[in-house]
Phi, psi and omega in degrees: 000165180299326182282356179099351181278156174256124182278153172283126181239134179083200180224157180272124179276324180241097184298337181295334181264003182288327184071215183258019182278095178229121179101169186285329183293304180295326178295318178297316179299318180297314181294316179299315179300317180297316179295319180291323181290331179265345180090118180300132187266344185215167176296325178299317178293318178298321178293318178296321179294319179297317177294319180296325178302312179297320178299312182291322178299321180280338182269335186305315181294344183269355183298135180242351179236149184299324183295310178298318180296319180295314179298318180294316178298317179298312180297316180295326177292316177299326179282353185056039181286141174294347178276353183298315179299320178294322178295322178294320176299319178299314179300314180297328179290340179271352183292000000 
């Protein structure tokens, strides 16, 4: 999306494998981590990751559950974002 988030598309057939990915913030963090771990293959993917970085940086302070906070912190750390230390402090405060 233009705001940097990745939308949920389709439906989950087996809810047991969904984990805690509910909403655009944890889904975006999950997708960004997957793309970074496999290596972005195109300029389009690199651009989407850059937009997602800004989305996650602005969303990290708003996290209210440990799962979303952990995924966001992980993605920001992989991105080497300057917001990663604050996200980690937020995660620790939820422990």
